[in-house]
Chimera marker file (.cmm) of the C-alpha trace (Angstrom):
<marker_set name="trace">
<marker id="1" x="-12.180" y="-1.056" z="40.083" r="1" g="1" b="0" radius="0.5"/>
<marker id="2" x="-9.016" y="-1.960" z="38.288" r="1" g="1" b="0" radius="0.5"/>
<marker id="3" x="-10.419" y="-4.719" z="36.168" r="1" g="1" b="0" radius="0.5"/>
<marker id="4" x="-7.278" y="-6.582" z="35.083" r="1" g="1" b="0" radius="0.5"/>
<marker id="5" x="-5.203" y="-6.621" z="38.203" r="1" g="1" b="0" radius="0.5"/>
<marker id="6" x="-8.036" y="-6.874" z="40.710" r="1" g="1" b="0" radius="0.5"/>
<marker id="7" x="-10.233" y="-9.420" z="38.966" r="1" g="1" b="0" radius="0.5"/>
<marker id="8" x="-7.421" y="-11.800" z="38.107" r="1" g="1" b="0" radius="0.5"/>
<marker id="9" x="-5.478" y="-11.119" z="41.309" r="1" g="1" b="0" radius="0.5"/>
<marker id="10" x="-2.372" y="-10.672" z="39.198" r="1" g="1" b="0" radius="0.5"/>
<marker id="11" x="0.676" y="-9.223" z="40.856" r="1" g="1" b="0" radius="0.5"/>
<marker id="12" x="3.149" y="-7.506" z="38.578" r="1" g="1" b="0" radius="0.5"/>
<marker id="13" x="6.648" y="-8.871" z="39.059" r="1" g="1" b="0" radius="0.5"/>
<marker id="14" x="8.809" y="-5.885" z="39.819" r="1" g="1" b="0" radius="0.5"/>
<marker id="15" x="12.402" y="-5.539" z="38.761" r="1" g="1" b="0" radius="0.5"/>
<marker id="16" x="14.391" y="-3.307" z="41.070" r="1" g="1" b="0" radius="0.5"/>
<marker id="17" x="16.401" y="-2.305" z="38.018" r="1" g="1" b="0" radius="0.5"/>
<marker id="18" x="13.390" y="-1.111" z="36.025" r="1" g="1" b="0" radius="0.5"/>
<marker id="19" x="13.140" y="2.634" z="35.623" r="1" g="1" b="0" radius="0.5"/>
<marker id="20" x="10.345" y="4.283" z="37.604" r="1" g="1" b="0" radius="0.5"/>
<marker id="21" x="8.717" y="5.263" z="34.303" r="1" g="1" b="0" radius="0.5"/>
<marker id="22" x="8.774" y="1.659" z="33.058" r="1" g="1" b="0" radius="0.5"/>
<marker id="23" x="7.456" y="0.340" z="36.352" r="1" g="1" b="0" radius="0.5"/>
<marker id="24" x="4.524" y="2.778" z="36.348" r="1" g="1" b="0" radius="0.5"/>
<marker id="25" x="3.723" y="1.905" z="32.734" r="1" g="1" b="0" radius="0.5"/>
<marker id="26" x="3.887" y="-1.825" z="33.495" r="1" g="1" b="0" radius="0.5"/>
<marker id="27" x="1.429" y="-1.444" z="36.379" r="1" g="1" b="0" radius="0.5"/>
<marker id="28" x="-0.947" y="0.717" z="34.348" r="1" g="1" b="0" radius="0.5"/>
<marker id="29" x="-0.939" y="-1.830" z="31.531" r="1" g="1" b="0" radius="0.5"/>
<marker id="30" x="-1.460" y="-4.764" z="33.906" r="1" g="1" b="0" radius="0.5"/>
<marker id="31" x="-4.430" y="-3.070" z="35.583" r="1" g="1" b="0" radius="0.5"/>
<marker id="32" x="-6.160" y="-2.403" z="32.285" r="1" g="1" b="0" radius="0.5"/>
<marker id="33" x="-6.093" y="1.328" z="33.036" r="1" g="1" b="0" radius="0.5"/>
<marker id="34" x="-4.450" y="2.147" z="29.703" r="1" g="1" b="0" radius="0.5"/>
<marker id="35" x="-7.455" y="0.567" z="27.971" r="1" g="1" b="0" radius="0.5"/>
<marker id="36" x="-10.105" y="2.283" z="30.106" r="1" g="1" b="0" radius="0.5"/>
<marker id="37" x="-8.825" y="5.762" z="31.023" r="1" g="1" b="0" radius="0.5"/>
<marker id="38" x="-11.068" y="7.408" z="28.429" r="1" g="1" b="0" radius="0.5"/>
<marker id="39" x="-14.128" y="6.490" z="30.479" r="1" g="1" b="0" radius="0.5"/>
<marker id="40" x="-12.485" y="7.120" z="33.859" r="1" g="1" b="0" radius="0.5"/>
<marker id="41" x="-9.266" y="9.156" z="33.750" r="1" g="1" b="0" radius="0.5"/>
<marker id="42" x="-8.598" y="9.025" z="37.514" r="1" g="1" b="0" radius="0.5"/>
<marker id="43" x="-6.586" y="5.962" z="38.551" r="1" g="1" b="0" radius="0.5"/>
<marker id="44" x="-8.282" y="4.004" z="41.346" r="1" g="1" b="0" radius="0.5"/>
<marker id="45" x="-5.261" y="4.238" z="43.621" r="1" g="1" b="0" radius="0.5"/>
<marker id="46" x="-6.973" y="2.888" z="46.775" r="1" g="1" b="0" radius="0.5"/>
<marker id="47" x="-7.906" y="-0.327" z="44.943" r="1" g="1" b="0" radius="0.5"/>
<marker id="48" x="-4.394" y="-0.679" z="43.559" r="1" g="1" b="0" radius="0.5"/>
<marker id="49" x="-2.860" y="-0.337" z="47.025" r="1" g="1" b="0" radius="0.5"/>
<marker id="50" x="-5.414" y="-2.745" z="48.471" r="1" g="1" b="0" radius="0.5"/>
<marker id="51" x="-4.569" y="-5.274" z="45.774" r="1" g="1" b="0" radius="0.5"/>
<marker id="52" x="-0.996" y="-5.288" z="47.050" r="1" g="1" b="0" radius="0.5"/>
<marker id="53" x="-2.268" y="-5.728" z="50.625" r="1" g="1" b="0" radius="0.5"/>
<marker id="54" x="-1.222" y="-2.200" z="51.507" r="1" g="1" b="0" radius="0.5"/>
<marker id="55" x="-3.348" y="-0.356" z="54.020" r="1" g="1" b="0" radius="0.5"/>
<marker id="56" x="-3.705" y="3.403" z="53.475" r="1" g="1" b="0" radius="0.5"/>
<marker id="57" x="-4.026" y="5.545" z="56.596" r="1" g="1" b="0" radius="0.5"/>
<marker id="58" x="-4.451" y="9.290" z="56.817" r="1" g="1" b="0" radius="0.5"/>
<marker id="59" x="-3.088" y="10.936" z="59.975" r="1" g="1" b="0" radius="0.5"/>
<marker id="60" x="-2.212" y="14.549" z="60.834" r="1" g="1" b="0" radius="0.5"/>
<marker id="61" x="1.514" y="15.322" z="61.013" r="1" g="1" b="0" radius="0.5"/>
<marker id="62" x="3.499" y="18.508" z="61.452" r="1" g="1" b="0" radius="0.5"/>
<marker id="63" x="6.505" y="17.884" z="59.212" r="1" g="1" b="0" radius="0.5"/>
<marker id="64" x="5.789" y="14.645" z="57.384" r="1" g="1" b="0" radius="0.5"/>
<marker id="65" x="4.183" y="14.155" z="53.987" r="1" g="1" b="0" radius="0.5"/>
<marker id="66" x="3.945" y="10.402" z="54.219" r="1" g="1" b="0" radius="0.5"/>
<marker id="67" x="5.558" y="7.163" z="55.231" r="1" g="1" b="0" radius="0.5"/>
<marker id="68" x="5.720" y="3.487" z="54.427" r="1" g="1" b="0" radius="0.5"/>
<marker id="69" x="5.608" y="1.536" z="57.666" r="1" g="1" b="0" radius="0.5"/>
<marker id="70" x="5.725" y="-2.131" z="58.487" r="1" g="1" b="0" radius="0.5"/>
<marker id="71" x="3.546" y="-2.963" z="61.475" r="1" g="1" b="0" radius="0.5"/>
<marker id="72" x="3.247" y="-6.592" z="62.525" r="1" g="1" b="0" radius="0.5"/>
<marker id="73" x="4.195" y="-7.869" z="59.096" r="1" g="1" b="0" radius="0.5"/>
<marker id="74" x="1.674" y="-5.611" z="57.347" r="1" g="1" b="0" radius="0.5"/>
<marker id="75" x="2.796" y="-2.635" z="55.290" r="1" g="1" b="0" radius="0.5"/>
<marker id="76" x="0.938" y="0.632" z="55.662" r="1" g="1" b="0" radius="0.5"/>
<marker id="77" x="1.050" y="3.749" z="53.559" r="1" g="1" b="0" radius="0.5"/>
<marker id="78" x="0.432" y="6.744" z="55.790" r="1" g="1" b="0" radius="0.5"/>
<marker id="79" x="-0.271" y="10.201" z="54.377" r="1" g="1" b="0" radius="0.5"/>
<marker id="80" x="-0.651" y="13.546" z="56.095" r="1" g="1" b="0" radius="0.5"/>
<marker id="81" x="-4.355" y="14.225" z="56.671" r="1" g="1" b="0" radius="0.5"/>
<marker id="82" x="-3.564" y="17.949" z="56.834" r="1" g="1" b="0" radius="0.5"/>
<marker id="83" x="-2.667" y="17.921" z="53.144" r="1" g="1" b="0" radius="0.5"/>
<marker id="84" x="-5.216" y="18.117" z="50.351" r="1" g="1" b="0" radius="0.5"/>
<marker id="85" x="-6.401" y="14.797" z="48.970" r="1" g="1" b="0" radius="0.5"/>
<marker id="86" x="-4.623" y="15.426" z="45.651" r="1" g="1" b="0" radius="0.5"/>
<marker id="87" x="-1.302" y="15.742" z="47.463" r="1" g="1" b="0" radius="0.5"/>
<marker id="88" x="-2.091" y="12.690" z="49.590" r="1" g="1" b="0" radius="0.5"/>
<marker id="89" x="-2.706" y="10.661" z="46.423" r="1" g="1" b="0" radius="0.5"/>
<marker id="90" x="0.694" y="11.697" z="45.062" r="1" g="1" b="0" radius="0.5"/>
<marker id="91" x="2.335" y="10.869" z="48.393" r="1" g="1" b="0" radius="0.5"/>
<marker id="92" x="0.589" y="7.482" z="48.538" r="1" g="1" b="0" radius="0.5"/>
<marker id="93" x="1.772" y="6.665" z="45.000" r="1" g="1" b="0" radius="0.5"/>
<marker id="94" x="5.282" y="7.760" z="46.018" r="1" g="1" b="0" radius="0.5"/>
<marker id="95" x="5.220" y="5.437" z="49.048" r="1" g="1" b="0" radius="0.5"/>
<marker id="96" x="3.845" y="2.645" z="46.846" r="1" g="1" b="0" radius="0.5"/>
<marker id="97" x="7.043" y="2.867" z="44.782" r="1" g="1" b="0" radius="0.5"/>
<marker id="98" x="9.083" y="2.426" z="47.965" r="1" g="1" b="0" radius="0.5"/>
<marker id="99" x="6.977" y="-0.625" z="48.770" r="1" g="1" b="0" radius="0.5"/>
<marker id="100" x="7.481" y="-2.159" z="45.332" r="1" g="1" b="0" radius="0.5"/>
<marker id="101" x="11.225" y="-1.687" z="45.011" r="1" g="1" b="0" radius="0.5"/>
<marker id="102" x="12.815" y="-0.418" z="48.210" r="1" g="1" b="0" radius="0.5"/>
<marker id="103" x="11.147" y="-2.129" z="51.173" r="1" g="1" b="0" radius="0.5"/>
<marker id="104" x="14.023" y="-4.613" z="51.456" r="1" g="1" b="0" radius="0.5"/>
<marker id="105" x="16.335" y="-1.704" z="52.341" r="1" g="1" b="0" radius="0.5"/>
<marker id="106" x="14.525" y="-0.550" z="55.460" r="1" g="1" b="0" radius="0.5"/>
<marker id="107" x="11.528" y="-1.495" z="57.604" r="1" g="1" b="0" radius="0.5"/>
<marker id="108" x="10.046" y="1.906" z="56.778" r="1" g="1" b="0" radius="0.5"/>
<marker id="109" x="10.418" y="5.104" z="54.806" r="1" g="1" b="0" radius="0.5"/>
<marker id="110" x="9.401" y="8.584" z="55.892" r="1" g="1" b="0" radius="0.5"/>
<marker id="111" x="9.173" y="11.398" z="53.401" r="1" g="1" b="0" radius="0.5"/>
<marker id="112" x="9.883" y="14.755" z="54.913" r="1" g="1" b="0" radius="0.5"/>
<marker id="113" x="10.148" y="18.081" z="53.202" r="1" g="1" b="0" radius="0.5"/>
<marker id="114" x="13.481" y="18.916" z="51.594" r="1" g="1" b="0" radius="0.5"/>
<marker id="115" x="14.697" y="15.337" z="51.372" r="1" g="1" b="0" radius="0.5"/>
<marker id="116" x="16.510" y="14.844" z="48.081" r="1" g="1" b="0" radius="0.5"/>
<marker id="117" x="18.163" y="11.602" z="47.164" r="1" g="1" b="0" radius="0.5"/>
<marker id="118" x="17.959" y="9.091" z="44.348" r="1" g="1" b="0" radius="0.5"/>
<marker id="119" x="15.290" y="6.862" z="45.939" r="1" g="1" b="0" radius="0.5"/>
<marker id="120" x="13.075" y="9.855" z="46.670" r="1" g="1" b="0" radius="0.5"/>
<marker id="121" x="13.475" y="11.279" z="43.164" r="1" g="1" b="0" radius="0.5"/>
<marker id="122" x="12.653" y="7.887" z="41.631" r="1" g="1" b="0" radius="0.5"/>
<marker id="123" x="9.575" y="7.568" z="43.843" r="1" g="1" b="0" radius="0.5"/>
<marker id="124" x="8.421" y="11.004" z="42.676" r="1" g="1" b="0" radius="0.5"/>
<marker id="125" x="8.914" y="10.061" z="39.019" r="1" g="1" b="0" radius="0.5"/>
<marker id="126" x="6.969" y="6.842" z="39.574" r="1" g="1" b="0" radius="0.5"/>
<marker id="127" x="4.107" y="8.705" z="41.290" r="1" g="1" b="0" radius="0.5"/>
<marker id="128" x="4.059" y="11.281" z="38.497" r="1" g="1" b="0" radius="0.5"/>
<marker id="129" x="3.891" y="8.636" z="35.768" r="1" g="1" b="0" radius="0.5"/>
<marker id="130" x="1.387" y="6.474" z="37.639" r="1" g="1" b="0" radius="0.5"/>
<marker id="131" x="-1.068" y="9.307" z="38.290" r="1" g="1" b="0" radius="0.5"/>
<marker id="132" x="-0.386" y="11.458" z="35.201" r="1" g="1" b="0" radius="0.5"/>
<marker id="133" x="0.637" y="9.212" z="32.291" r="1" g="1" b="0" radius="0.5"/>
<marker id="134" x="1.746" y="11.187" z="29.241" r="1" g="1" b="0" radius="0.5"/>
<marker id="135" x="-0.838" y="9.658" z="26.936" r="1" g="1" b="0" radius="0.5"/>
<marker id="136" x="-3.664" y="10.435" z="29.368" r="1" g="1" b="0" radius="0.5"/>
<marker id="137" x="-2.582" y="14.071" z="29.676" r="1" g="1" b="0" radius="0.5"/>
<marker id="138" x="-2.362" y="14.269" z="25.893" r="1" g="1" b="0" radius="0.5"/>
<marker id="139" x="-5.814" y="12.744" z="25.512" r="1" g="1" b="0" radius="0.5"/>
<marker id="140" x="-7.318" y="15.125" z="28.089" r="1" g="1" b="0" radius="0.5"/>
<marker id="141" x="-5.704" y="18.054" z="26.268" r="1" g="1" b="0" radius="0.5"/>
<marker id="142" x="-7.282" y="16.844" z="23.036" r="1" g="1" b="0" radius="0.5"/>
<marker id="143" x="-10.653" y="16.638" z="24.797" r="1" g="1" b="0" radius="0.5"/>
<marker id="144" x="-10.456" y="20.325" z="25.680" r="1" g="1" b="0" radius="0.5"/>
<marker id="145" x="-9.016" y="20.087" z="29.177" r="1" g="1" b="0" radius="0.5"/>
<marker id="146" x="-6.504" y="22.915" z="28.991" r="1" g="1" b="0" radius="0.5"/>
<marker id="147" x="-6.394" y="24.334" z="32.501" r="1" g="1" b="0" radius="0.5"/>
<marker id="148" x="-4.175" y="22.541" z="35.026" r="1" g="1" b="0" radius="0.5"/>
<marker id="149" x="-7.035" y="22.798" z="37.548" r="1" g="1" b="0" radius="0.5"/>
<marker id="150" x="-9.370" y="20.939" z="35.155" r="1" g="1" b="0" radius="0.5"/>
<marker id="151" x="-6.856" y="18.209" z="34.479" r="1" g="1" b="0" radius="0.5"/>
<marker id="152" x="-5.964" y="17.981" z="38.160" r="1" g="1" b="0" radius="0.5"/>
<marker id="153" x="-9.612" y="17.409" z="39.089" r="1" g="1" b="0" radius="0.5"/>
<marker id="154" x="-9.960" y="14.750" z="36.388" r="1" g="1" b="0" radius="0.5"/>
<marker id="155" x="-6.847" y="12.873" z="37.557" r="1" g="1" b="0" radius="0.5"/>
<marker id="156" x="-7.063" y="13.534" z="41.290" r="1" g="1" b="0" radius="0.5"/>
<marker id="157" x="-3.774" y="15.429" z="41.450" r="1" g="1" b="0" radius="0.5"/>
<marker id="158" x="-2.863" y="19.034" z="42.177" r="1" g="1" b="0" radius="0.5"/>
<marker id="159" x="-2.891" y="21.751" z="39.543" r="1" g="1" b="0" radius="0.5"/>
<marker id="160" x="0.743" y="22.428" z="40.450" r="1" g="1" b="0" radius="0.5"/>
<marker id="161" x="1.700" y="18.812" z="39.680" r="1" g="1" b="0" radius="0.5"/>
<marker id="162" x="-0.173" y="19.012" z="36.366" r="1" g="1" b="0" radius="0.5"/>
<marker id="163" x="1.535" y="22.295" z="35.501" r="1" g="1" b="0" radius="0.5"/>
<marker id="164" x="4.969" y="20.757" z="36.066" r="1" g="1" b="0" radius="0.5"/>
<marker id="165" x="4.077" y="17.598" z="34.124" r="1" g="1" b="0" radius="0.5"/>
<marker id="166" x="2.652" y="19.551" z="31.189" r="1" g="1" b="0" radius="0.5"/>
<marker id="167" x="5.834" y="21.626" z="30.991" r="1" g="1" b="0" radius="0.5"/>
<marker id="168" x="7.947" y="18.446" z="31.044" r="1" g="1" b="0" radius="0.5"/>
<marker id="169" x="5.870" y="16.988" z="28.215" r="1" g="1" b="0" radius="0.5"/>
<marker id="170" x="5.725" y="20.309" z="26.367" r="1" g="1" b="0" radius="0.5"/>
<marker id="171" x="1.939" y="20.251" z="26.331" r="1" g="1" b="0" radius="0.5"/>
<marker id="172" x="0.435" y="23.696" z="26.080" r="1" g="1" b="0" radius="0.5"/>
<marker id="173" x="-1.161" y="26.213" z="23.763" r="1" g="1" b="0" radius="0.5"/>
<marker id="174" x="1.823" y="26.408" z="21.407" r="1" g="1" b="0" radius="0.5"/>
<marker id="175" x="3.258" y="22.953" z="22.007" r="1" g="1" b="0" radius="0.5"/>
<marker id="176" x="0.328" y="20.539" z="21.892" r="1" g="1" b="0" radius="0.5"/>
<marker id="177" x="1.780" y="17.186" z="20.929" r="1" g="1" b="0" radius="0.5"/>
<marker id="178" x="-1.574" y="15.484" z="20.665" r="1" g="1" b="0" radius="0.5"/>
<marker id="179" x="-4.775" y="16.642" z="19.045" r="1" g="1" b="0" radius="0.5"/>
<link id1="1" id2="2" r="1" g="1" b="0" radius="0.2"/>
<link id1="2" id2="3" r="1" g="1" b="0" radius="0.2"/>
<link id1="3" id2="4" r="1" g="1" b="0" radius="0.2"/>
<link id1="4" id2="5" r="1" g="1" b="0" radius="0.2"/>
<link id1="5" id2="6" r="1" g="1" b="0" radius="0.2"/>
<link id1="6" id2="7" r="1" g="1" b="0" radius="0.2"/>
<link id1="7" id2="8" r="1" g="1" b="0" radius="0.2"/>
<link id1="8" id2="9" r="1" g="1" b="0" radius="0.2"/>
<link id1="9" id2="10" r="1" g="1" b="0" radius="0.2"/>
<link id1="10" id2="11" r="1" g="1" b="0" radius="0.2"/>
<link id1="11" id2="12" r="1" g="1" b="0" radius="0.2"/>
<link id1="12" id2="13" r="1" g="1" b="0" radius="0.2"/>
<link id1="13" id2="14" r="1" g="1" b="0" radius="0.2"/>
<link id1="14" id2="15" r="1" g="1" b="0" radius="0.2"/>
<link id1="15" id2="16" r="1" g="1" b="0" radius="0.2"/>
<link id1="16" id2="17" r="1" g="1" b="0" radius="0.2"/>
<link id1="17" id2="18" r="1" g="1" b="0" radius="0.2"/>
<link id1="18" id2="19" r="1" g="1" b="0" radius="0.2"/>
<link id1="19" id2="20" r="1" g="1" b="0" radius="0.2"/>
<link id1="20" id2="21" r="1" g="1" b="0" radius="0.2"/>
<link id1="21" id2="22" r="1" g="1" b="0" radius="0.2"/>
<link id1="22" id2="23" r="1" g="1" b="0" radius="0.2"/>
<link id1="23" id2="24" r="1" g="1" b="0" radius="0.2"/>
<link id1="24" id2="25" r="1" g="1" b="0" radius="0.2"/>
<link id1="25" id2="26" r="1" g="1" b="0" radius="0.2"/>
<link id1="26" id2="27" r="1" g="1" b="0" radius="0.2"/>
<link id1="27" id2="28" r="1" g="1" b="0" radius="0.2"/>
<link id1="28" id2="29" r="1" g="1" b="0" radius="0.2"/>
<link id1="29" id2="30" r="1" g="1" b="0" radius="0.2"/>
<link id1="30" id2="31" r="1" g="1" b="0" radius="0.2"/>
<link id1="31" id2="32" r="1" g="1" b="0" radius="0.2"/>
<link id1="32" id2="33" r="1" g="1" b="0" radius="0.2"/>
<link id1="33" id2="34" r="1" g="1" b="0" radius="0.2"/>
<link id1="34" id2="35" r="1" g="1" b="0" radius="0.2"/>
<link id1="35" id2="36" r="1" g="1" b="0" radius="0.2"/>
<link id1="36" id2="37" r="1" g="1" b="0" radius="0.2"/>
<link id1="37" id2="38" r="1" g="1" b="0" radius="0.2"/>
<link id1="38" id2="39" r="1" g="1" b="0" radius="0.2"/>
<link id1="39" id2="40" r="1" g="1" b="0" radius="0.2"/>
<link id1="40" id2="41" r="1" g="1" b="0" radius="0.2"/>
<link id1="41" id2="42" r="1" g="1" b="0" radius="0.2"/>
<link id1="42" id2="43" r="1" g="1" b="0" radius="0.2"/>
<link id1="43" id2="44" r="1" g="1" b="0" radius="0.2"/>
<link id1="44" id2="45" r="1" g="1" b="0" radius="0.2"/>
<link id1="45" id2="46" r="1" g="1" b="0" radius="0.2"/>
<link id1="46" id2="47" r="1" g="1" b="0" radius="0.2"/>
<link id1="47" id2="48" r="1" g="1" b="0" radius="0.2"/>
<link id1="48" id2="49" r="1" g="1" b="0" radius="0.2"/>
<link id1="49" id2="50" r="1" g="1" b="0" radius="0.2"/>
<link id1="50" id2="51" r="1" g="1" b="0" radius="0.2"/>
<link id1="51" id2="52" r="1" g="1" b="0" radius="0.2"/>
<link id1="52" id2="53" r="1" g="1" b="0" radius="0.2"/>
<link id1="53" id2="54" r="1" g="1" b="0" radius="0.2"/>
<link id1="54" id2="55" r="1" g="1" b="0" radius="0.2"/>
<link id1="55" id2="56" r="1" g="1" b="0" radius="0.2"/>
<link id1="56" id2="57" r="1" g="1" b="0" radius="0.2"/>
<link id1="57" id2="58" r="1" g="1" b="0" radius="0.2"/>
<link id1="58" id2="59" r="1" g="1" b="0" radius="0.2"/>
<link id1="59" id2="60" r="1" g="1" b="0" radius="0.2"/>
<link id1="60" id2="61" r="1" g="1" b="0" radius="0.2"/>
<link id1="61" id2="62" r="1" g="1" b="0" radius="0.2"/>
<link id1="62" id2="63" r="1" g="1" b="0" radius="0.2"/>
<link id1="63" id2="64" r="1" g="1" b="0" radius="0.2"/>
<link id1="64" id2="65" r="1" g="1" b="0" radius="0.2"/>
<link id1="65" id2="66" r="1" g="1" b="0" radius="0.2"/>
<link id1="66" id2="67" r="1" g="1" b="0" radius="0.2"/>
<link id1="67" id2="68" r="1" g="1" b="0" radius="0.2"/>
<link id1="68" id2="69" r="1" g="1" b="0" radius="0.2"/>
<link id1="69" id2="70" r="1" g="1" b="0" radius="0.2"/>
<link id1="70" id2="71" r="1" g="1" b="0" radius="0.2"/>
<link id1="71" id2="72" r="1" g="1" b="0" radius="0.2"/>
<link id1="72" id2="73" r="1" g="1" b="0" radius="0.2"/>
<link id1="73" id2="74" r="1" g="1" b="0" radius="0.2"/>
<link id1="74" id2="75" r="1" g="1" b="0" radius="0.2"/>
<link id1="75" id2="76" r="1" g="1" b="0" radius="0.2"/>
<link id1="76" id2="77" r="1" g="1" b="0" radius="0.2"/>
<link id1="77" id2="78" r="1" g="1" b="0" radius="0.2"/>
<link id1="78" id2="79" r="1" g="1" b="0" radius="0.2"/>
<link id1="79" id2="80" r="1" g="1" b="0" radius="0.2"/>
<link id1="80" id2="81" r="1" g="1" b="0" radius="0.2"/>
<link id1="81" id2="82" r="1" g="1" b="0" radius="0.2"/>
<link id1="82" id2="83" r="1" g="1" b="0" radius="0.2"/>
<link id1="83" id2="84" r="1" g="1" b="0" radius="0.2"/>
<link id1="84" id2="85" r="1" g="1" b="0" radius="0.2"/>
<link id1="85" id2="86" r="1" g="1" b="0" radius="0.2"/>
<link id1="86" id2="87" r="1" g="1" b="0" radius="0.2"/>
<link id1="87" id2="88" r="1" g="1" b="0" radius="0.2"/>
<link id1="88" id2="89" r="1" g="1" b="0" radius="0.2"/>
<link id1="89" id2="90" r="1" g="1" b="0" radius="0.2"/>
<link id1="90" id2="91" r="1" g="1" b="0" radius="0.2"/>
<link id1="91" id2="92" r="1" g="1" b="0" radius="0.2"/>
<link id1="92" id2="93" r="1" g="1" b="0" radius="0.2"/>
<link id1="93" id2="94" r="1" g="1" b="0" radius="0.2"/>
<link id1="94" id2="95" r="1" g="1" b="0" radius="0.2"/>
<link id1="95" id2="96" r="1" g="1" b="0" radius="0.2"/>
<link id1="96" id2="97" r="1" g="1" b="0" radius="0.2"/>
<link id1="97" id2="98" r="1" g="1" b="0" radius="0.2"/>
<link id1="98" id2="99" r="1" g="1" b="0" radius="0.2"/>
<link id1="99" id2="100" r="1" g="1" b="0" radius="0.2"/>
<link id1="100" id2="101" r="1" g="1" b="0" radius="0.2"/>
<link id1="101" id2="102" r="1" g="1" b="0" radius="0.2"/>
<link id1="102" id2="103" r="1" g="1" b="0" radius="0.2"/>
<link id1="103" id2="104" r="1" g="1" b="0" radius="0.2"/>
<link id1="104" id2="105" r="1" g="1" b="0" radius="0.2"/>
<link id1="105" id2="106" r="1" g="1" b="0" radius="0.2"/>
<link id1="106" id2="107" r="1" g="1" b="0" radius="0.2"/>
<link id1="107" id2="108" r="1" g="1" b="0" radius="0.2"/>
<link id1="108" id2="109" r="1" g="1" b="0" radius="0.2"/>
<link id1="109" id2="110" r="1" g="1" b="0" radius="0.2"/>
<link id1="110" id2="111" r="1" g="1" b="0" radius="0.2"/>
<link id1="111" id2="112" r="1" g="1" b="0" radius="0.2"/>
<link id1="112" id2="113" r="1" g="1" b="0" radius="0.2"/>
<link id1="113" id2="114" r="1" g="1" b="0" radius="0.2"/>
<link id1="114" id2="115" r="1" g="1" b="0" radius="0.2"/>
<link id1="115" id2="116" r="1" g="1" b="0" radius="0.2"/>
<link id1="116" id2="117" r="1" g="1" b="0" radius="0.2"/>
<link id1="117" id2="118" r="1" g="1" b="0" radius="0.2"/>
<link id1="118" id2="119" r="1" g="1" b="0" radius="0.2"/>
<link id1="119" id2="120" r="1" g="1" b="0" radius="0.2"/>
<link id1="120" id2="121" r="1" g="1" b="0" radius="0.2"/>
<link id1="121" id2="122" r="1" g="1" b="0" radius="0.2"/>
<link id1="122" id2="123" r="1" g="1" b="0" radius="0.2"/>
<link id1="123" id2="124" r="1" g="1" b="0" radius="0.2"/>
<link id1="124" id2="125" r="1" g="1" b="0" radius="0.2"/>
<link id1="125" id2="126" r="1" g="1" b="0" radius="0.2"/>
<link id1="126" id2="127" r="1" g="1" b="0" radius="0.2"/>
<link id1="127" id2="128" r="1" g="1" b="0" radius="0.2"/>
<link id1="128" id2="129" r="1" g="1" b="0" radius="0.2"/>
<link id1="129" id2="130" r="1" g="1" b="0" radius="0.2"/>
<link id1="130" id2="131" r="1" g="1" b="0" radius="0.2"/>
<link id1="131" id2="132" r="1" g="1" b="0" radius="0.2"/>
<link id1="132" id2="133" r="1" g="1" b="0" radius="0.2"/>
<link id1="133" id2="134" r="1" g="1" b="0" radius="0.2"/>
<link id1="134" id2="135" r="1" g="1" b="0" radius="0.2"/>
<link id1="135" id2="136" r="1" g="1" b="0" radius="0.2"/>
<link id1="136" id2="137" r="1" g="1" b="0" radius="0.2"/>
<link id1="137" id2="138" r="1" g="1" b="0" radius="0.2"/>
<link id1="138" id2="139" r="1" g="1" b="0" radius="0.2"/>
<link id1="139" id2="140" r="1" g="1" b="0" radius="0.2"/>
<link id1="140" id2="141" r="1" g="1" b="0" radius="0.2"/>
<link id1="141" id2="142" r="1" g="1" b="0" radius="0.2"/>
<link id1="142" id2="143" r="1" g="1" b="0" radius="0.2"/>
<link id1="143" id2="144" r="1" g="1" b="0" radius="0.2"/>
<link id1="144" id2="145" r="1" g="1" b="0" radius="0.2"/>
<link id1="145" id2="146" r="1" g="1" b="0" radius="0.2"/>
<link id1="146" id2="147" r="1" g="1" b="0" radius="0.2"/>
<link id1="147" id2="148" r="1" g="1" b="0" radius="0.2"/>
<link id1="148" id2="149" r="1" g="1" b="0" radius="0.2"/>
<link id1="149" id2="150" r="1" g="1" b="0" radius="0.2"/>
<link id1="150" id2="151" r="1" g="1" b="0" radius="0.2"/>
<link id1="151" id2="152" r="1" g="1" b="0" radius="0.2"/>
<link id1="152" id2="153" r="1" g="1" b="0" radius="0.2"/>
<link id1="153" id2="154" r="1" g="1" b="0" radius="0.2"/>
<link id1="154" id2="155" r="1" g="1" b="0" radius="0.2"/>
<link id1="155" id2="156" r="1" g="1" b="0" radius="0.2"/>
<link id1="156" id2="157" r="1" g="1" b="0" radius="0.2"/>
<link id1="157" id2="158" r="1" g="1" b="0" radius="0.2"/>
<link id1="158" id2="159" r="1" g="1" b="0" radius="0.2"/>
<link id1="159" id2="160" r="1" g="1" b="0" radius="0.2"/>
<link id1="160" id2="161" r="1" g="1" b="0" radius="0.2"/>
<link id1="161" id2="162" r="1" g="1" b="0" radius="0.2"/>
<link id1="162" id2="163" r="1" g="1" b="0" radius="0.2"/>
<link id1="163" id2="164" r="1" g="1" b="0" radius="0.2"/>
<link id1="164" id2="165" r="1" g="1" b="0" radius="0.2"/>
<link id1="165" id2="166" r="1" g="1" b="0" radius="0.2"/>
<link id1="166" id2="167" r="1" g="1" b="0" radius="0.2"/>
<link id1="167" id2="168" r="1" g="1" b="0" radius="0.2"/>
<link id1="168" id2="169" r="1" g="1" b="0" radius="0.2"/>
<link id1="169" id2="170" r="1" g="1" b="0" radius="0.2"/>
<link id1="170" id2="171" r="1" g="1" b="0" radius="0.2"/>
<link id1="171" id2="172" r="1" g="1" b="0" radius="0.2"/>
<link id1="172" id2="173" r="1" g="1" b="0" radius="0.2"/>
<link id1="173" id2="174" r="1" g="1" b="0" radius="0.2"/>
<link id1="174" id2="175" r="1" g="1" b="0" radius="0.2"/>
<link id1="175" id2="176" r="1" g="1" b="0" radius="0.2"/>
<link id1="176" id2="177" r="1" g="1" b="0" radius="0.2"/>
<link id1="177" id2="178" r="1" g="1" b="0" radius="0.2"/>
<link id1="178" id2="179" r="1" g="1" b="0" radius="0.2"/>
</marker_set>
């Protein structure tokens, strides 16, 4: 469970002007995750979504990664059940960003392949930073987790996502920033 945010039923006040990186960091701090990741590196995303009264559904789709839908006043995050769980977690975190900052723009968002606009890029950055915070990747590297597959399993994300994030942070055999 996310001790801080769940136990106290605290809702982080979200500024639509905050960067996606800052928003992810604010949520991680409010949940207590940044104090506890050493004992449990994987963010409890289902509990975080539930705390915000978001329902998470998994359904098979042909050409849809995920969506944020409003049904009868209740928001639902829907992810493609045909995708691996690691990808669904990233998609759910992406849709969570739309819920936090963009839901006033539209009654729903659908994320299809090849969509590229500012809101989608920001949602991807938020999901990346929520599920793979730099300090957690650095700590895992220092603990001997060097393969993207290892880190991906620990964080519940894909090895491909870890590979990209590690390159962005310049974490690797010759560029380890943390030890």
